[in-house]
C-alpha positions in Angstrom: 10.8 68.6 -78.7 10.7 65.1 -78.3 13.8 62.9 -79.4 12.1 59.5 -80.0 9.8 59.2 -83.2 6.4 56.6 -82.2 5.8 56.6 -86.1 6.3 52.5 -87.5 9.0 52.5 -90.0 7.9 50.6 -93.1 8.1 47.0 -91.8 10.5 46.0 -95.0 13.3 48.7 -94.5 13.0 48.3 -91.0 13.7 44.6 -90.6 16.7 45.5 -93.2 18.3 48.2 -91.3 17.8 47.2 -87.4 18.1 43.5 -87.4 20.2 42.9 -90.4 22.8 45.8 -90.9 23.1 47.3 -87.3 23.2 44.0 -85.1 25.4 42.6 -87.9 28.0 45.7 -87.0 27.3 45.5 -83.2 28.4 42.0 -83.1 31.0 41.9 -85.1 33.3 44.2 -83.9 32.1 42.7 -80.5 34.0 39.3 -81.5 36.4 41.5 -83.3 37.8 43.0 -80.5 37.2 39.7 -77.9 39.3 38.1 -80.5 42.2 41.0 -80.8 42.5 42.1 -77.4 44.6 39.4 -76.4 47.6 39.9 -78.9 46.9 43.8 -78.8 48.5 46.6 -76.6 45.7 47.8 -74.3 46.6 51.2 -72.2 45.6 50.9 -69.1 43.8 47.1 -69.3 41.8 47.8 -65.4 40.4 50.5 -67.1 39.8 49.4 -70.7 38.1 46.0 -70.2 35.5 47.4 -67.9 34.5 50.1 -70.6 34.7 47.1 -73.5 32.4 45.5 -71.8 30.0 48.3 -70.7 30.1 49.5 -74.3 29.1 46.1 -75.9 26.2 46.2 -72.8 24.7 49.1 -73.9 25.1 48.5 -77.7 23.5 45.6 -77.7 20.9 47.0 -75.9 20.5 49.9 -78.5 19.4 47.1 -81.2 16.1 46.7 -79.1 13.1 48.4 -79.5 12.3 51.2 -77.6 8.9 51.6 -77.0 8.8 51.2 -73.3 11.4 53.7 -72.5 10.7 57.2 -72.3 13.1 59.8 -74.0 15.2 61.0 -71.6 16.0 57.3 -71.1 16.6 56.6 -74.8 18.7 60.3 -74.7 20.7 58.4 -72.1 21.1 55.1 -73.0 22.4 55.9 -76.2 24.7 59.1 -75.0 26.1 56.6 -72.7 26.6 54.2 -75.5 28.8 57.0 -77.6 30.7 58.1 -74.6 31.6 54.6 -74.0 32.6 53.9 -76.6 34.6 57.3 -77.4 36.4 56.1 -74.1 37.4 53.4 -75.6 39.0 54.4 -78.6 42.4 55.4 -77.4 42.6 52.7 -75.2 42.3 49.9 -77.2 42.2 51.4 -80.7 45.2 48.9 -82.2 42.2 46.2 -82.0 41.1 47.7 -84.6 37.6 46.3 -84.2 37.6 48.6 -80.9 37.9 51.8 -82.9 34.8 51.3 -84.7 32.5 51.5 -81.3 32.1 55.1 -81.9 31.7 55.3 -85.3 28.6 52.6 -85.1 27.4 54.2 -82.2 27.1 57.4 -83.6 25.5 55.7 -86.6 22.8 55.1 -84.3 22.3 57.6 -82.3 20.8 59.5 -86.5 19.2 56.5 -87.0 17.3 56.1 -83.1 16.8 59.6 -81.9 14.2 61.4 -84.2 15.1 64.4 -82.9 18.0 65.4 -84.8 19.6 68.3 -83.3 19.8 65.1 -80.2 21.5 62.9 -82.4 24.1 65.3 -83.7 24.7 66.9 -80.1 25.3 62.8 -78.8 27.8 62.4 -82.1 29.7 65.8 -81.3 30.3 65.9 -77.7 31.2 61.6 -78.0 33.8 63.5 -80.8 34.6 65.7 -78.4 35.4 63.3 -75.6 37.3 60.7 -77.8 39.9 63.7 -79.2 40.5 64.6 -75.2 41.1 61.4 -74.4 43.2 60.8 -76.7 45.1 64.1 -76.2 45.0 63.1 -72.3 46.5 59.6 -73.6 49.3 61.0 -75.3 49.9 63.2 -72.7 50.2 59.9 -70.3 51.4 57.3 -72.9 53.9 59.3 -74.5 55.6 55.8 -76.2 52.1 54.2 -76.9 51.3 54.2 -80.6 48.0 56.3 -81.0 45.7 58.5 -83.6 46.0 62.4 -83.8 43.7 63.7 -81.5 42.1 65.5 -84.7 41.3 62.2 -86.5 38.8 61.8 -83.9 36.4 64.4 -84.3 35.6 62.5 -86.9 34.1 59.9 -85.5 30.4 62.0 -85.3 30.3 61.9 -89.1 28.0 58.8 -89.3 25.5 60.2 -86.9 24.1 62.0 -90.7 24.4 58.7 -92.2 22.1 57.3 -89.6 19.5 60.3 -89.9 19.4 60.3 -93.5 18.3 56.7 -93.0 15.9 57.3 -90.6 14.5 60.4 -93.3 14.3 57.8 -96.0 12.8 55.4 -93.9 10.1 58.0 -92.6 9.6 59.3 -96.4 9.4 56.0 -96.9 6.5 55.4 -94.5 4.8 59.3 -95.1 4.4 57.7 -98.8 2.4 54.6 -97.7 0.5 56.0 -95.8 -0.4 58.7 -98.2 -1.2 55.3 -100.3 -2.7 54.1 -98.0 -5.5 57.0 -97.0 -6.2 57.1 -100.9 -7.1 53.9 -100.9 -9.6 54.5 -98.1 -10.8 57.9 -99.9 -11.5 55.4 -103.0 -13.8 53.5 -100.8 -15.1 55.9 -99.3 -16.2 57.7 -102.6 -17.6 54.4 -104.0 -19.6 53.8 -100.8 -20.7 57.8 -101.2 -21.5 56.7 -104.9 -23.3 53.0 -103.9 -25.5 55.2 -101.9 -26.5 57.6 -104.2 -27.1 54.9 -106.8 -29.4 53.4 -104.7 -31.8 56.2 -103.6 -31.7 57.1 -107.8 -32.7 53.4 -108.3 -35.2 53.6 -105.7 -36.7 56.9 -106.2 -37.1 55.7 -110.1 -38.2 52.1 -109.6 -41.0 54.5 -106.6 -42.2 56.7 -109.5 -42.3 54.1 -112.3 -44.6 51.5 -109.3 -46.4 54.8 -108.8 -47.6 55.5 -112.2 -48.7 51.7 -112.6 -50.4 50.9 -109.3 -52.5 54.4 -110.1 -53.4 53.3 -113.4 -54.2 49.2 -111.9 -56.5 51.3 -109.4 -58.0 53.5 -111.6 -58.9 50.7 -114.4 -60.1 48.5 -110.9 -62.1 51.2 -109.6 -63.7 51.4 -112.9 -64.6 47.9 -113.6 -65.6 48.3 -109.5 -68.7 50.6 -111.4 -69.3 48.6 -114.5 -70.1 46.1 -112.1 -72.5 47.7 -110.4 -74.3 49.2 -113.3 -74.8 45.7 -114.4 -71.8 46.4 -117.8 -70.2 42.9 -117.4 -68.8 42.8 -120.5 -67.2 46.4 -119.5 -66.1 45.5 -116.7 -64.6 42.4 -117.4 -62.5 44.5 -120.3 -61.5 47.0 -118.0 -60.0 44.1 -114.9 -58.0 42.6 -118.2 -56.5 46.0 -118.4 -55.9 46.6 -114.9 -54.0 43.4 -115.2 -52.2 44.6 -118.4 -50.9 46.8 -116.6 -49.6 45.3 -113.5 -47.8 42.4 -116.4 -46.5 46.2 -117.8 -44.9 47.3 -114.7 -42.9 44.5 -114.2 -41.4 45.4 -117.5 -41.2 49.2 -116.4 -39.7 48.5 -113.5 -36.9 46.3 -115.0 -36.2 48.0 -117.9 -35.8 51.3 -115.4 -33.4 49.3 -113.2 -31.5 48.5 -116.5 -31.7 51.7 -118.2 -29.9 53.1 -114.8 -27.0 51.0 -115.1 -27.0 50.8 -118.7 -27.7 53.9 -119.9 -31.4 55.4 -121.3 -32.9 55.6 -124.4 -33.2 58.7 -126.3 -36.0 60.6 -124.9 -38.0 61.1 -127.9 -38.7 57.1 -127.6 -38.8 56.8 -124.3 -41.5 59.6 -124.0 -43.3 58.1 -127.3 -43.3 55.0 -125.8 -45.0 56.2 -122.6 -47.5 58.0 -124.9 -48.5 54.7 -126.8 -48.9 53.1 -123.4 -50.9 56.1 -122.3 -52.7 56.5 -125.6 -51.9 60.2 -125.4 -51.1 62.7 -128.8 -47.7 63.1 -128.6 -45.8 65.5 -130.6 -42.2 67.1 -131.4 -40.5 70.5 -132.7 -37.5 71.8 -133.4 -34.6 69.7 -134.5 -34.2 66.9 -132.0 -30.8 66.9 -130.3 -29.0 64.8 -127.6 -29.7 65.6 -123.8 -28.1 64.2 -121.0 -29.1 60.8 -119.3 -30.3 63.2 -116.1 -32.3 65.1 -118.0 -34.1 62.3 -120.1 -35.3 60.9 -116.4 -36.2 63.6 -115.2 -38.7 64.3 -118.3 -40.0 60.5 -118.1 -40.5 60.7 -114.7 -42.4 64.4 -114.9 -44.3 63.0 -117.7 -45.1 60.1 -116.2 -46.1 61.9 -112.8 -48.2 64.3 -115.0 -49.8 61.5 -117.0 -51.1 60.0 -113.7 -51.7 63.4 -112.3 -54.5 63.7 -114.9 -56.0 60.4 -114.6 -56.6 61.0 -111.4 -58.2 64.6 -111.3 -59.5 64.0 -114.8 -60.7 60.9 -115.5 -61.4 60.1 -119.7 -59.9 63.5 -119.7 -58.1 65.0 -123.8 -54.7 64.3 -122.6 -51.3 65.4 -124.6 -47.3 65.9 -124.7 -45.5 68.0 -126.7 -41.4 68.1 -126.6 -40.1 71.1 -128.1 -36.2 71.5 -128.6 -34.8 74.8 -129.6 -31.0 75.4 -129.7 -30.1 75.4 -125.6 -33.5 74.1 -124.4 -35.8 71.4 -124.1 -39.4 71.6 -123.0 -41.8 69.4 -122.3 -45.3 70.0 -121.8 -48.1 67.7 -120.7 -51.8 69.4 -120.7 -54.7 67.5 -120.2 -58.4 68.8 -120.2 -60.9 68.9 -118.3 -62.1 65.7 -116.6 -64.7 63.4 -118.1 -66.1 62.1 -115.6 -66.7 62.0 -112.1 -63.3 62.3 -110.2 -63.0 59.4 -107.4 -62.2 61.1 -103.9 -60.6 57.9 -102.9 -58.1 57.9 -105.9 -58.0 61.7 -106.2 -56.0 62.2 -102.8 -52.3 61.4 -103.0 -50.3 62.6 -101.2 -49.3 65.7 -102.6 -45.7 64.9 -103.3 -45.7 64.2 -106.7 -45.4 67.6 -107.7 -42.7 68.5 -105.2 -40.4 66.0 -106.4 -41.1 66.8 -110.3 -39.9 70.5 -109.1 -37.0 69.1 -107.3 -35.7 67.1 -110.5 -36.1 70.5 -112.1 -34.5 72.6 -110.1 -31.2 70.2 -109.1 -30.7 69.8 -113.8 -31.3 73.8 -113.3 -34.4 74.0 -114.8 -38.0 75.4 -113.8 -41.0 73.7 -113.6 -44.5 75.5 -114.1 -47.4 73.7 -113.4 -51.1 75.3 -113.2 -55.2 75.1 -115.1 -54.4 76.0 -118.3 -57.0 78.8 -119.6 -58.8 76.6 -121.7 -59.7 74.7 -119.0 -57.6 71.7 -117.8 -54.5 71.4 -116.4 -50.6 72.0 -117.8 -47.6 71.1 -116.4 -44.5 72.2 -118.3 -41.1 71.2 -117.9 -37.8 72.9 -119.1 -34.2 72.2 -119.0 -31.1 73.1 -120.9 -29.3 70.8 -123.3 
């Protein structure tokens, strides 16, 4: 069992107790004893004076920080302080100030020693020594004024004041430490949230740019093919469409970031805008209801990825989108017919992570995504999420 507490107490409380109250008591009783000593009756002055000097030295020494002392040294110092003060009491109690030495020592034991059992043991030992010394002096000097021996047993009581004060300081320290840990936890959560938000913004921008850049690449490839066949006017129009897509992609990126920070458009409006931008048939069935922002993002990005894949693998094919609402589900279906032109292999060879990313989005939201060939030809992507 340790007898010291290395934990720092609250700075203001520690300053108030150790650097104001305790020093004031110690120096007041030393100064008072020195002032009263010449005019008071001191029993056995040859013994009382060395006891007073040693008790004063240990009292002042107990005020210093104990960080360099071992547990045993701290207990030994406090025990010496208590015993010297207890022996001084019956010899110089007429000085009044000297009588406070054991009481202040008992309080100091409660404050300085972390182990309650050790602190109480030191105080009880001092009280017993004081009672024994008082009884002995009553026998050796029966005519001298003296306290009743049983009164001296009270000198150990201030140890509980010291223990209570230390417990209060520890409680304040624990509360401040808990507040500091809570602050650090909030900062950690804020950093984690910021990282998650950055990752989400990066994914959304990747999806927007991937969709736009694929369209630009298709238009430029078409312009190159038209130029080789001598159809200059149509090639120029394709280049202009590619430029328009580049300008639109910048706006789309800005809208995506703004939507992530401030909120998203309603799902039907977002899909309708996407359909108009890509010249895609769009229909809505069922009663339109509210869905979460996460589900809206997933639906819009899935639609973009499906339309981009359709443009890559089924050039000039007819494309359509349907958004269906039920009581508890919302379903997005993107369909494209068979390719109406040759597939350009340099554009069709993607990374293969688009479909995987769509399925991951759906799984995170507790939904399902189905993608595969349609019966009437072409390809169908269907995303179903809970409302």
